[in-house]
N, C-alpha and C positions, 0 to 999 in steps of 0.2 A: 619313220626316218629319224635318226638321232640328230640333234642340233650340232654335236661335235663333228659328225660326218659332213654336214652341210658347210660348216665353217672350214673344215679341211679342204673340201672341194673348192670353195670360194677362194681360199688362200692360194691354192695351187693355180687356179685360173688367173688370179690377179698377178701372181709372181711371173707366170709365163707370158701374160699379155702386156704388162706394163714395162717389162724389162726391154732394154735396147735391142733392136734387131732390124733387119732390112725393111720390113713393112713399116715399123714405127719411124725409121729414119726418113722414108719417103713421105710419110704423113707429116712429119716435122717440116720437111722441105716444101711440100705442097702448101701447108699452112702459111709458111713464110713468104712464098712467092705469089700465092693466089688468094689468100685469106681463108678463114675458117669455113665459111659456107661453101665456097667452091671446092674445098678439099674433102667435103663430106661424101662425095661420090666414091672417092678412094677408100675412105673410112668404112663405109657401108659394104662396098665390094670386098674389101679385105676381111671384114668380119664374117660376112656370109660365105665367102670362099673357105675360110678356116672352119666355120661351123659345119659345112658340108663334109669337109675332110674328117673332122672329129666324129661326126655321126657315122660316116662310112667305116671309120676305124672301129667304132663300137659295134658295128654290124658285121665285122669280119674282114675288112679290106687288108688289115695288117697281116692276118694269117695267110690270105691269098697271095699277097706280094712276097711273103717269105719263100714261097715256092719258086719265085722268079727273081733271083738276085740281080740279074742283068737289068731288070726293070727298075729296081731300087738304085742301081748305079747310074742309070740314065736320068732318073729324077735328080739325083745328087749333082751330077755334072751339068744338067740343064739349069739347076739352081745357081751353080757357080758362074756359068756363062751369063745368066740373066743378071746377077749382081754386078758383074763386070760391065755389061751393057748399060745398066742404070748409072753406074759410076762414070762411064764415058759420056753419057748425056749431060751429067752434072758438070763434068770438067769442060765440055764444049760450050756450055751456056755462058754468054758474055756478061750476064748480070744486068743487062739493060732493061729497064721497065718500059715497055712499049704499050701503046694503046691496043695493038693487035698481037699481044703476046700469045704464044701457043696455049692450047687448052690444058687445064690441070689434069692429073692422072684420072682416067676414067674408072667407072665401076668395074669393068671386066679386067682392067689392069691390076687393081687391088686384089680381085679374086684369083687371078692367075698367079700373082706374086706368092700367095699363100701355098699354092700347089707346087711352086718351085722353091719354096723356102724351107731349108732343112730344119730350122728352128720350129716351124709349124708341124712338120712331120714328127719331130721328137716330142713336142708337147702333146700332140694328138695320141701318139702311141703310148707314151708314159701315162697320160691322164686317163685314157680308157682302160689301160692295164690296171691302174690303181683304183679307179673309182667307178668305172662303168660296167665292164663285162661281167664281173663276178655277181653283180646285183640284178642281172637280167635286163630286158628291154626297158622296163620302167625306170631303172636307175640310169641307163644310158640316156634316156630322154630327159630325165631330171638334170643330169650333169651337163648335157648339151644345152639345155635351156638356161641354166645358171651361167655357163660359159659364154653364151651369146650376149647377155647383158654386160658382163664384166669385160669381155673382149671389145665390144662396141665402145664402152666408156673409156677403156684404156687407150685404144688407138685414137679416139677423139681427143683425149688429153694431149697427145703428141701433136696433133694438128692444131689444137688451140694454142699450145706453147709456140708453135711456129708462127701462128698469126699474131701472137703477142710481140714477136720479134720483127714483124713486118715493117713497122715505121723505122726501126733501126737499120733495116736492110734496103731502104729506098736508094741509098747511094750504090751505084753500080759496082764500085770497088769492094764494098763490104759484102754485097750479095755474091760476087765472084768468090771471095774468100770463104763465105758460108757454104756455097755449093761445092767448092773444092774440099772443104773439111768433111762434108757429108759423103763426097765421092771417096775420100780416103778411108772413112769408116766402112763404107760398103766394100772397098777393096780389101781391107783388113778382115772383114767377115768372110770374103771369098778365099783369102789366103788361109785362114784358119780351117775352112772346109777342105781345102786341098791337102793341107798337112795332116788332117784327120783321116784322109782316105787311104 
């Protein structure tokens, strides 16, 4: 295995994992509202959900789904509605820090988000098309393993950045504005997906 190929794989994984997207925005919001440790369930769930998707794409899921365009459409529209639902939850949040505040996003929530996240599907299909499938099962496994480490670190960075903002957001008014900004970004992501369909 050439070092240039590994660096190219790592660069692709980092660019796709660290760039803003719905999963990273939820990690940022979870970190800001619940702290870094509490948001790690979402981080790990989102990472493993994506890695499962990536691995299955490398093993032929993309080719199988190409046979059923309606399934791809359902995934796309499911993702759009899920983004809108998450935005609605952020808009409704009053920003009040309570002793019995709701639970942070769970492991399964992060994993499900990746399966409804069009950015994740794009990253998995492009990545496996470029780096995995042509090299056989061994290269699929290598790319998936490398992506696992980079994806986990990237999403965790967003959660940590949110936890860094936590003290600033103790004021209910600031937290409401933060949540509404995150909601707007999620709605813009959904609008982009609608316009692209």
